[in-house]
ZALUMLO-509520 format. One record per residue (C-alpha): residue in one letter; x negated, y negated, z negated; chain. Coordinates in steps of 0.05 Angstrom, whole numbers. Last residue first. Example, Ala and Ser with C-alpha at 12.3 -4.5 7.8 and 13.67 -1.06 7.14 Angstrom:
<sites>
SITE residuo     c1     c2     c3 cadena
SITE       S   -273     21   -143      A
SITE       A   -246     90   -156      A
</sites>
This chain:
<sites>
SITE residuo     c1     c2     c3 cadena
SITE       X   2018   -275   -290      A
SITE       X   1968   -257   -234      A
SITE       X   1994   -284   -168      A
SITE       X   1954   -350   -177      A
SITE       X   1889   -312   -192      A
SITE       X   1899   -265   -133      A
SITE       X   1911   -324    -87      A
SITE       X   1847   -358   -112      A
SITE       X   1807   -294   -100      A
SITE       X   1834   -290    -29      A
SITE       X   1817   -364    -17      A
SITE       X   1747   -350    -44      A
SITE       X   1739   -290      1      A
SITE       X   1757   -330     64      A
SITE       X   1708   -385     42      A
SITE       X   1653   -332     35      A
SITE       X   1669   -301    103      A
SITE       X   1666   -371    135      A
SITE       X   1600   -387    102      A
SITE       X   1570   -320    121      A
SITE       X   1590   -326    195      A
SITE       X   1520   -348    218      A
SITE       X   1470   -359    161      A
SITE       X   1458   -435    156      A
SITE       X   1451   -436     81      A
SITE       X   1398   -382     83      A
SITE       X   1371   -358     16      A
SITE       X   1425   -392    -25      A
SITE       X   1476   -372     27      A
SITE       X   1456   -299     21      A
SITE       X   1457   -301    -56      A
SITE       X   1526   -333    -54      A
SITE       X   1553   -281     -7      A
SITE       X   1521   -229    -52      A
SITE       X   1556   -251   -115      A
SITE       X   1624   -261    -80      A
SITE       X   1622   -190    -52      A
SITE       X   1606   -163   -122      A
SITE       X   1667   -200   -148      A
SITE       X   1709   -175    -90      A
SITE       X   1697   -101    -94      A
SITE       X   1754    -86    -46      A
SITE       X   1715    -41      0      A
SITE       X   1721    -90     57      A
SITE       X   1693   -147     16      A
SITE       X   1641   -101    -15      A
SITE       X   1617    -84     56      A
SITE       X   1619   -158     75      A
SITE       X   1577   -175     15      A
SITE       X   1527   -121     35      A
SITE       X   1523   -154    104      A
SITE       X   1508   -222     73      A
SITE       X   1457   -195     23      A
SITE       X   1422   -160     80      A
SITE       X   1424   -221    125      A
SITE       X   1392   -264     70      A
SITE       X   1333   -218     62      A
SITE       X   1298   -243      0      A
SITE       X   1297   -177    -38      A
SITE       X   1256   -139     14      A
SITE       X   1240    -70    -14      A
SITE       X   1292    -70    -69      A
SITE       X   1339   -102    -18      A
SITE       X   1331    -45     31      A
SITE       X   1347      5    -26      A
SITE       X   1410    -36    -44      A
SITE       X   1434    -36     29      A
SITE       X   1419     39     36      A
SITE       X   1458     56    -27      A
SITE       X   1517     10     -7      A
SITE       X   1523     46     59      A
SITE       X   1523    113     25      A
SITE       X   1578     91    -22      A
SITE       X   1619     58     32      A
SITE       X   1622    114     84      A
SITE       X   1677     75    119      A
SITE       X   1648     92    189      A
SITE       X   1637     16    197      A
SITE       X   1598     16    131      A
SITE       X   1556     75    153      A
SITE       X   1536     36    217      A
SITE       X   1517    -26    177      A
SITE       X   1477     16    126      A
SITE       X   1439     48    185      A
SITE       X   1419    -21    210      A
SITE       X   1396    -44    141      A
SITE       X   1360     21    125      A
SITE       X   1324     15    193      A
SITE       X   1301    -56    175      A
SITE       X   1280    -34    105      A
SITE       X   1230     17    131      A
SITE       X   1210     58     68      A
SITE       X   1227    129     93      A
SITE       X   1196    119    162      A
SITE       X   1196    187    195      A
SITE       X   1256    217    157      A
SITE       X   1286    145    161      A
SITE       X   1285    149    237      A
SITE       X   1322    214    239      A
SITE       X   1376    184    192      A
SITE       X   1384    124    237      A
SITE       X   1386    168    301      A
SITE       X   1443    211    271      A
SITE       X   1481    150    246      A
SITE       X   1476    116    314      A
SITE       X   1501    180    347      A
SITE       X   1564    178    303      A
SITE       X   1573    104    313      A
SITE       X   1573    104    389      A
SITE       X   1612     38    392      A
SITE       X   1567      2    442      A
SITE       X   1541    -45    388      A
SITE       X   1524     12    341      A
SITE       X   1489     51    394      A
SITE       X   1448    -10    413      A
SITE       X   1432    -25    340      A
SITE       X   1410     47    324      A
SITE       X   1366     50    388      A
SITE       X   1337    -19    373      A
SITE       X   1316      3    302      A
SITE       X   1280     66    327      A
SITE       X   1242     26    379      A
SITE       X   1225    -29    329      A
SITE       X   1198     20    278      A
SITE       X   1149     55    323      A
SITE       X   1127    106    270      A
SITE       X   1135    166    316      A
SITE       X   1089    135    369      A
SITE       X   1091    176    434      A
SITE       X   1159    207    418      A
SITE       X   1183    141    388      A
SITE       X   1166    103    452      A
SITE       X   1198    156    496      A
SITE       X   1262    149    456      A
SITE       X   1259     74    467      A
SITE       X   1254     85    543      A
SITE       X   1311    136    541      A
SITE       X   1356     90    501      A
SITE       X   1342     32    549      A
SITE       X   1358     76    610      A
SITE       X   1424     97    578      A
SITE       X   1443     24    561      A
SITE       X   1429     -8    629      A
SITE       X   1462    -72    604      A
SITE       X   1410   -113    643      A
SITE       X   1382   -142    577      A
SITE       X   1381    -71    549      A
SITE       X   1341    -47    608      A
SITE       X   1288   -100    596      A
SITE       X   1287    -84    523      A
SITE       X   1276    -11    540      A
SITE       X   1218    -31    584      A
SITE       X   1188    -70    525      A
SITE       X   1192     -7    482      A
SITE       X   1164     37    537      A
SITE       X   1106    -12    542      A
SITE       X   1094     -9    467      A
SITE       X   1093     68    470      A
SITE       X   1036     72    522      A
SITE       X   1017    145    532      A
SITE       X   1012    145    609      A
SITE       X    963     88    612      A
SITE       X    950     68    685      A
SITE       X   1019     92    708      A
SITE       X   1051     64    646      A
SITE       X   1024     -6    661      A
SITE       X   1047      1    733      A
SITE       X   1116     21    707      A
SITE       X   1119    -43    664      A
SITE       X   1097    -85    723      A
SITE       X   1151    -55    769      A
SITE       X   1205    -68    715      A
SITE       X   1182   -141    708      A
SITE       X   1186   -152    783      A
SITE       X   1257   -126    785      A
SITE       X   1277   -166    724      A
SITE       X   1251   -236    745      A
SITE       X   1290   -266    687      A
SITE       X   1233   -315    669      A
SITE       X   1227   -280    602      A
SITE       X   1225   -214    640      A
SITE       X   1168   -239    683      A
SITE       X   1129   -259    621      A
SITE       X   1140   -191    589      A
SITE       X   1122   -155    655      A
SITE       X   1057   -194    660      A
SITE       X   1045   -172    588      A
SITE       X   1053    -99    607      A
SITE       X   1010   -105    670      A
SITE       X    955   -139    628      A
SITE       X    958    -84    577      A
SITE       X    949    -31    631      A
SITE       X    887    -61    663      A
SITE       X    885    -33    734      A
SITE       X    820    -68    751      A
SITE       X    856   -125    789      A
SITE       X    910   -131    734      A
SITE       X    872   -187    699      A
SITE       X    876   -237    757      A
SITE       X    951   -227    760      A
SITE       X    954   -238    685      A
SITE       X    914   -304    693      A
SITE       X    963   -330    745      A
SITE       X   1023   -306    705      A
SITE       X    999   -345    644      A
SITE       X    996   -409    687      A
SITE       X   1072   -402    698      A
SITE       X   1090   -378    628      A
SITE       X   1062   -437    587      A
SITE       X   1106   -421    525      A
SITE       X   1050   -420    473      A
SITE       X   1050   -344    470      A
SITE       X   1047   -343    546      A
SITE       X    984   -386    546      A
SITE       X    950   -342    495      A
SITE       X    971   -280    535      A
SITE       X    941   -310    598      A
SITE       X    875   -327    565      A
SITE       X    874   -257    534      A
SITE       X    887   -223    602      A
SITE       X    836   -266    638      A
SITE       X    783   -246    587      A
SITE       X    806   -174    588      A
SITE       X    798   -171    664      A
SITE       X    723   -191    659      A
SITE       X    698   -217    726      A
SITE       X    690   -290    702      A
SITE       X    646   -266    644      A
SITE       X    606   -325    618      A
SITE       X    646   -384    647      A
SITE       X    714   -352    631      A
SITE       X    690   -332    559      A
SITE       X    697   -403    532      A
SITE       X    772   -402    550      A
SITE       X    783   -341    506      A
SITE       X    749   -371    445      A
SITE       X    778   -442    455      A
SITE       X    850   -416    460      A
SITE       X    840   -362    407      A
SITE       X    822   -414    354      A
SITE       X    763   -427    307      A
SITE       X    714   -380    346      A
SITE       X    696   -437    394      A
SITE       X    675   -479    334      A
SITE       X    629   -424    311      A
SITE       X    596   -424    380      A
SITE       X    582   -497    378      A
SITE       X    554   -495    307      A
SITE       X    513   -432    320      A
SITE       X    485   -464    384      A
SITE       X    466   -527    347      A
SITE       X    432   -487    292      A
SITE       X    395   -442    340      A
SITE       X    371   -502    382      A
SITE       X    347   -537    320      A
SITE       X    309   -473    299      A
SITE       X    276   -469    366      A
SITE       X    255   -542    364      A
SITE       X    225   -534    295      A
SITE       X    186   -473    318      A
SITE       X    163   -510    381      A
SITE       X    142   -570    340      A
SITE       X    100   -527    294      A
SITE       X     69   -492    353      A
SITE       X     49   -560    382      A
SITE       X     21   -580    313      A
SITE       X    -19   -514    308      A
SITE       X    -50   -520    376      A
SITE       X   -121   -523    348      A
SITE       X   -103   -461    306      A
SITE       X    -98   -418    368      A
SITE       X   -112   -349    340      A
SITE       X    -78   -358    272      A
SITE       X    -20   -400    298      A
SITE       X     -8   -348    352      A
SITE       X     -8   -290    300      A
SITE       X     39   -329    257      A
SITE       X     85   -342    316      A
SITE       X     84   -270    336      A
SITE       X     97   -246    264      A
SITE       X    157   -292    259      A
SITE       X    184   -265    325      A
SITE       X    173   -193    304      A
SITE       X    209   -204    238      A
SITE       X    266   -241    274      A
SITE       X    273   -182    325      A
SITE       X    276   -132    267      A
SITE       X    330   -173    232      A
SITE       X    367   -178    298      A
SITE       X    378   -102    295      A
SITE       X    423   -113    234      A
SITE       X    472   -161    267      A
SITE       X    463   -131    336      A
SITE       X    525    -89    332      A
SITE       X    567   -153    328      A
SITE       X    544   -177    396      A
SITE       X    580   -119    430      A
SITE       X    558    -97    499      A
SITE       X    591    -43    541      A
SITE       X    643    -20    492      A
SITE       X    678     43    465      A
SITE       X    617     83    448      A
SITE       X    600    152    477      A
SITE       X    559    196    431      A
SITE       X    487    210    411      A
SITE       X    450    169    464      A
SITE       X    507    119    477      A
SITE       X    462     65    446      A
SITE       X    511     37    396      A
SITE       X    493     87    341      A
SITE       X    419     75    356      A
SITE       X    420      0    344      A
SITE       X    403      5    269      A
SITE       X    341     45    288      A
SITE       X    314     -1    343      A
SITE       X    300    -70    312      A
SITE       X    285    -45    242      A
SITE       X    238      9    269      A
SITE       X    206    -42    316      A
SITE       X    192    -89    258      A
SITE       X    165    -30    217      A
SITE       X    116    -13    272      A
SITE       X     95    -85    286      A
SITE       X     85   -101    213      A
SITE       X     46    -37    198      A
SITE       X      0    -42    257      A
SITE       X    -13   -115    247      A
SITE       X    -32   -103    174      A
SITE       X    -74    -42    192      A
SITE       X   -115    -79    245      A
SITE       X   -147    -27    289      A
SITE       X    -86    -30    335      A
SITE       X    -66     36    366      A
SITE       X      4     52    341      A
SITE       X     37    -18    334      A
SITE       X     -2    -47    393      A
SITE       X     17     12    437      A
SITE       X     90      6    415      A
SITE       X     91    -69    429      A
SITE       X     63    -59    499      A
SITE       X    110     -1    513      A
SITE       X    169    -44    490      A
SITE       X    148   -101    535      A
SITE       X    140    -57    596      A
SITE       X    206    -23    578      A
SITE       X    243    -88    578      A
SITE       X    211   -110    643      A
SITE       X    233    -45    677      A
SITE       X    303    -57    650      A
SITE       X    305   -127    677      A
SITE       X    276   -108    746      A
SITE       X    332    -58    756      A
SITE       X    377   -119    764      A
SITE       X    353   -127    837      A
SITE       X    399    -69    859      A
SITE       X    359    -32    912      A
SITE       X    356     32    871      A
SITE       X    432     39    878      A
SITE       X    496     39    835      A
SITE       X    482    -11    780      A
SITE       X    550    -21    747      A
SITE       X    582    -88    742      A
SITE       X    577   -122    674      A
SITE       X    640   -165    660      A
SITE       X    682   -115    700      A
SITE       X    725    -91    644      A
SITE       X    680    -98    583      A
SITE       X    637   -154    554      A
SITE       X    685   -182    501      A
SITE       X    679   -242    454      A
SITE       X    626   -273    500      A
SITE       X    558   -306    488      A
SITE       X    513   -336    541      A
SITE       X    465   -378    497      A
SITE       X    432   -325    455      A
SITE       X    365   -325    490      A
SITE       X    318   -273    462      A
SITE       X    369   -234    421      A
SITE       X    421   -237    477      A
SITE       X    365   -217    526      A
SITE       X    349   -156    485      A
SITE       X    423   -136    488      A
SITE       X    421   -146    563      A
SITE       X    359   -103    569      A
SITE       X    394    -48    529      A
SITE       X    454    -51    576      A
SITE       X    406    -42    634      A
SITE       X    378     19    599      A
SITE       X    448     48    595      A
SITE       X    458     31    667      A
SITE       X    395     69    689      A
SITE       X    413    129    646      A
SITE       X    483    135    674      A
SITE       X    457    126    745      A
SITE       X    409    184    733      A
SITE       X    465    225    703      A
SITE       X    507    219    766      A
SITE       X    581    227    746      A
SITE       X    587    156    718      A
SITE       X    637    159    660      A
SITE       X    588    133    607      A
SITE       X    572     74    652      A
SITE       X    643     51    654      A
SITE       X    649     37    578      A
SITE       X    716      9    558      A
SITE       X    745      8    630      A
SITE       X    729     83    635      A
SITE       X    773    100    576      A
SITE       X    757    117    505      A
SITE       X    784    174    462      A
SITE       X    760    175    390      A
SITE       X    717    234    369      A
SITE       X    745    296    338      A
SITE       X    733    332    273      A
SITE       X    794    297    240      A
SITE       X    755    232    226      A
SITE       X    754    252    153      A
SITE       X    719    318    169      A
SITE       X    667    284    214      A
SITE       X    653    231    161      A
SITE       X    644    285    108      A
SITE       X    596    322    153      A
SITE       X    558    259    169      A
SITE       X    552    241     97      A
SITE       X    530    311     77      A
SITE       X    478    310    134      A
SITE       X    450    243    112      A
SITE       X    444    266     39      A
SITE       X    408    329     61      A
SITE       X    359    289    104      A
SITE       X    349    237     50      A
SITE       X    334    291     -2      A
SITE       X    288    327     46      A
SITE       X    249    263     63      A
SITE       X    241    250    -11      A
SITE       X    216    320    -24      A
SITE       X    171    318     36      A
SITE       X    141    251     15      A
SITE       X    127    274    -57      A
SITE       X     56    247    -59      A
SITE       X     30    319    -74      A
SITE       X     70    347    -16      A
SITE       X     40    293     29      A
SITE       X    -29    314      7      A
SITE       X    -12    387     15      A
SITE       X      4    377     88      A
SITE       X    -70    370    106      A
SITE       X    -73    362    182      A
SITE       X   -125    403    219      A
SITE       X   -174    364    261      A
SITE       X   -182    358    336      A
SITE       X   -118    395    350      A
SITE       X   -107    352    411      A
SITE       X    -32    344    399      A
SITE       X    -29    351    324      A
SITE       X    -93    312    309      A
SITE       X    -77    257    360      A
SITE       X     -5    251    333      A
SITE       X    -32    240    263      A
SITE       X    -83    189    286      A
SITE       X    -29    149    321      A
SITE       X     21    156    263      A
SITE       X    -29    130    211      A
SITE       X      4    153    147      A
SITE       X      0    102     90      A
SITE       X     41    146     43      A
SITE       X     81     87     14      A
SITE       X     75     43     77      A
SITE       X     81     84    139      A
SITE       X    115    147    115      A
SITE       X    159    115     62      A
SITE       X    179     55    105      A
SITE       X    195    102    163      A
SITE       X    240    144    118      A
SITE       X    275     83     89      A
SITE       X    287     54    158      A
SITE       X    316    122    182      A
SITE       X    359    126    119      A
SITE       X    384     56    131      A
SITE       X    415     83    196      A
SITE       X    474    109    155      A
SITE       X    503     39    152      A
SITE       X    522     39    227      A
SITE       X    588     72    209      A
SITE       X    615      9    178      A
SITE       X    637     -9    108      A
SITE       X    643     63     85      A
SITE       X    573     75    117      A
SITE       X    545     19     73      A
SITE       X    575     52     12      A
SITE       X    544    118     32      A
SITE       X    475     83     39      A
SITE       X    487     53    -30      A
SITE       X    497    125    -57      A
SITE       X    433    146    -21      A
SITE       X    394     89    -54      A
SITE       X    422    108   -121      A
SITE       X    396    179   -109      A
SITE       X    326    152    -92      A
SITE       X    329    107   -153      A
SITE       X    343    168   -197      A
SITE       X    286    209   -168      A
SITE       X    236    157   -191      A
SITE       X    170    166   -158      A
SITE       X    101    194   -175      A
SITE       X     40    211   -133      A
SITE       X     13    140   -127      A
SITE       X    -12    136   -199      A
SITE       X    -32     66   -219      A
SITE       X     23     55   -268      A
SITE       X     86     13   -276      A
SITE       X    122     62   -233      A
SITE       X    158     15   -185      A
SITE       X    160     67   -130      A
SITE       X    234     86   -136      A
SITE       X    246     11   -134      A
SITE       X    231     10    -59      A
SITE       X    291     57    -49      A
SITE       X    333      6    -86      A
SITE       X    308    -48    -37      A
SITE       X    328     -5     22      A
SITE       X    397     14     -5      A
SITE       X    409    -58    -25      A
SITE       X    392    -83     45      A
SITE       X    438    -31     78      A
SITE       X    492    -48     26      A
SITE       X    489   -121     49      A
SITE       X    484   -102    124      A
SITE       X    546    -58    119      A
SITE       X    583   -114     83      A
SITE       X    566   -162    138      A
SITE       X    580   -115    197      A
SITE       X    648    -96    169      A
SITE       X    664   -171    154      A
SITE       X    658   -181    229      A
SITE       X    733   -169    228      A
SITE       X    738   -241    205      A
SITE       X    705   -269    267      A
SITE       X    663   -330    248      A
SITE       X    609   -287    213      A
SITE       X    603   -225    255      A
SITE       X    619   -260    321      A
SITE       X    570   -316    305      A
SITE       X    512   -270    289      A
SITE       X    485   -276    360      A
SITE       X    471   -349    344      A
SITE       X    411   -334    299      A
SITE       X    408   -384    242      A
SITE       X    403   -340    181      A
SITE       X    359   -290    217      A
SITE       X    310   -344    240      A
SITE       X    309   -371    170      A
SITE       X    293   -301    143      A
SITE       X    236   -293    193      A
SITE       X    207   -360    172      A
SITE       X    212   -343     97      A
SITE       X    181   -274    109      A
SITE       X    123   -305    146      A
SITE       X    114   -360     94      A
SITE       X    115   -315     33      A
SITE       X     73   -258     62      A
SITE       X     44   -224     -1      A
SITE       X    111   -229    -36      A
SITE       X    109   -193   -103      A
SITE       X    174   -156   -117      A
SITE       X    199   -164   -188      A
SITE       X    188   -112   -241      A
SITE       X    171   -161   -297      A
SITE       X     96   -143   -295      A
SITE       X     95   -160   -221      A
SITE       X    111   -110   -166      A
SITE       X     78    -90   -101      A
SITE       X    103    -63    -35      A
SITE       X     70    -85     30      A
SITE       X     63   -153     61      A
SITE       X    104   -149    125      A
SITE       X    157    -96    109      A
SITE       X    160   -111     35      A
SITE       X    165   -187     45      A
SITE       X    214   -178    101      A
SITE       X    264   -141     56      A
SITE       X    254   -191      0      A
SITE       X    264   -250     47      A
SITE       X    325   -214     77      A
SITE       X    360   -223     11      A
SITE       X    372   -297     28      A
SITE       X    401   -280     95      A
SITE       X    448   -229     65      A
SITE       X    472   -278     11      A
SITE       X    486   -333     65      A
SITE       X    520   -282    110      A
SITE       X    564   -260     52      A
SITE       X    581   -332     36      A
SITE       X    604   -345    107      A
SITE       X    647   -282    108      A
SITE       X    679   -300     41      A
SITE       X    696   -370     68      A
SITE       X    728   -341    130      A
SITE       X    775   -293     92      A
SITE       X    793   -348     42      A
SITE       X    810   -398     98      A
SITE       X    852   -347    138      A
SITE       X    913   -350     93      A
SITE       X    953   -286    100      A
SITE       X    985   -280     32      A
SITE       X    976   -296    -42      A
SITE       X    905   -321    -32      A
SITE       X    876   -275    -85      A
SITE       X    919   -216    -63      A
SITE       X    904   -223     12      A
SITE       X    830   -232      0      A
SITE       X    831   -170    -43      A
SITE       X    866   -132     14      A
SITE       X    813   -156     62      A
SITE       X    759   -132     13      A
SITE       X    792    -64     10      A
SITE       X    793    -60     86      A
SITE       X    718    -68     85      A
SITE       X    711    -13     32      A
SITE       X    758     32     74      A
SITE       X    717     30    137      A
SITE       X    734     92    180      A
SITE       X    734     75    253      A
SITE       X    771    134    283      A
SITE       X    805     89    336      A
SITE       X    870    124    319      A
SITE       X    919    135    377      A
SITE       X    918    210    370      A
SITE       X    939    203    299      A
SITE       X    900    242    244      A
SITE       X    863    179    223      A
SITE       X    928    145    204      A
SITE       X    930     76    236      A
SITE       X    915     14    193      A
SITE       X    865    -18    240      A
SITE       X    803      3    202      A
SITE       X    827     76    200      A
SITE       X    878    105    152      A
SITE       X    870    160     99      A
SITE       X    827    123     47      A
SITE       X    863     55     59      A
SITE       X    930     90     46      A
SITE       X    911    103    -27      A
SITE       X    927     31    -44      A
SITE       X   1001     43    -32      A
SITE       X   1030    -11     13      A
SITE       X   1072    -63    -24      A
SITE       X   1010   -103    -39      A
SITE       X   1000   -114     36      A
SITE       X    930   -104     65      A
SITE       X    945    -33     88      A
SITE       X   1001    -60    130      A
SITE       X    952    -84    184      A
SITE       X    988   -131    231      A
SITE       X    953   -196    209      A
SITE       X    888   -162    187      A
SITE       X    858   -109    234      A
SITE       X    908   -119    292      A
SITE       X    910   -196    294      A
SITE       X    838   -204    271      A
SITE       X    818   -169    336      A
SITE       X    824   -235    374      A
SITE       X    832   -293    326      A
SITE       X    858   -307    257      A
SITE       X    850   -382    252      A
SITE       X    790   -425    234      A
SITE       X    783   -464    171      A
SITE       X    714   -438    149      A
SITE       X    686   -438    219      A
SITE       X    650   -505    210      A
SITE       X    606   -474    156      A
SITE       X    569   -428    204      A
SITE       X    502   -458    216      A
SITE       X    497   -503    156      A
SITE       X    516   -445    110      A
SITE       X    461   -401    137      A
SITE       X    410   -457    131      A
SITE       X    433   -468     59      A
SITE       X    422   -394     44      A
SITE       X    353   -396     73      A
SITE       X    334   -456     30      A
SITE       X    364   -425    -32      A
SITE       X    325   -361    -20      A
SITE       X    259   -400    -11      A
SITE       X    271   -443    -72      A
SITE       X    284   -380   -114      A
SITE       X    221   -346    -91      A
SITE       X    177   -410    -99      A
SITE       X    161   -444    -34      A
SITE       X     98   -445      9      A
SITE       X    110   -500     60      A
SITE       X    119   -477    132      A
SITE       X     75   -481    194      A
SITE       X     52   -408    189      A
SITE       X    -25   -407    184      A
SITE       X    -23   -385    111      A
SITE       X     10   -320    133      A
SITE       X    -41   -298    183      A
SITE       X    -85   -260    132      A
SITE       X    -28   -224     97      A
SITE       X    -41   -230     23      A
SITE       X    -73   -170    -11      A
SITE       X    -38   -111    -44      A
SITE       X    -24    -70     18      A
SITE       X      0      0      0      A
</sites>
């Protein structure tokens, strides 16, 4: 382990700050970069993960978060994304409880604070990776590279590629994963704080705690398990001081036998065995929870993974890696989504974009050769661990082990960017050391780069404040992306701008984007272009056969045209594909009720409640049907049950009052009419029914001797 100060560190153009001052500085930089996103809206994926996620509601049993995915869908469902992040969902639920509802400010503020804390902790992580592991007499990490670790942490705090993870609330998964990743690594380091000079002892308890923190990171986001790879590399390279290049030479050329007993004596094999076993147990548990089956992705999500030619697949994957590297190097062109035509496939050797992946591998080979073959042990260790921190957290997104559901995702670079920032800080320190006469110029360049980062973060954070600005900003970055046009169109349609919305939807349907076809149909339906709307809905179903929401909207179209049987069939299809589709069930009951098919409406309502036993809207509709069938006691029971779930439903109080009115329970009818009018004074028909009841009560009083 290195116990001397890193020789290039004092050349870094930064003041040497005390540990607390350094962390406060980094945290303030992080806050400065992203503070203007604190009052943003719920945008993009926030709608599904937070706004529409019932697992956040206090009325939903807390145990649900352990059996549902990140989006609130049961993991056993075919439609589940299989992303299992219960600890992240738990923090969303806590936000909801503290704020007393869906108020985005609290969600955003916590994200910003988490990023500031993670950025400050990065100083300790970088201090170990660059300067080696040493502790003072109080058990605190000694920083032998204070300036380099501070500069790397500032780069991390201000890197614009983090905007999606910080300004987008669903990025909480990446933030929490990174926090537990850091804690797992730093806890693993504590296993070697022995308070003695013996290098062959370590604390088993701290290794176990590190594994538990790794499991916590994995319960925030799947990427968290990669900390085991970083811990292992740290142990091999820094704790055991293994020279990987010399070791490979011995094994390959058999020049000299390798003494395994030394590693056994130092406990390396024991620690690697513990981490390997822990990692396998976590993966097995994750596989069982996921339902032993991966999520199903489509070609538009990740077109390269569907290429039949394996060479083309590899070439395109490497091109994606080069684009990710470019986002780290030059994070100016950022987009909320990079799928659906944003990155056209490389299909031939004459495509000029092959130059980028060749350049990437030239740079990587150069860095790897320096990391392995350099005579300078400090440079060798820093470069190797920097590359490990860059590459290992990215592996789950690399398509090497399994197909992922995206082309490029800025959020997956949150942890990998730490490795890039470490390498960047090292490079600047090395340049300052070699070219000391240009130190002022290098200082200006570092300051300029940081200013560019801060400005870009501020601009990008502002774009993430609303869906309109976020979606519009993507048009210049990914003009070929169907999802971008779809989201711009949907945002316009939601604000009532139907004519321009149709233009964007038509652009989005070019790559057979099912959701765009469905939303085009919704807009056409609102404009009463019924034939065009029906064609759009069927196009959506043609490109996505299992599309319950589209069948639901198709049923609404048929209902508007009084095609009752077609509407019922469409809604039935929706419930077959998605048994918990509450709106489809409820619409079937209401339609059958309105057309006088009370017996069939009762049967459908009871079937729906077997699937959704706590759905108060279905209870309400079934109670109305039972009341008309003069099954007053059953009807009353469903009304009261619905009111226990949703006590402030004015319509439910009003209809229960009507039931009591018919039943002859006039005082109870009067009570619920008054409750209904108190909740909604403008409730249609309730005031007239209430006045009618009062006249009847007055007549009864006058006729009573």
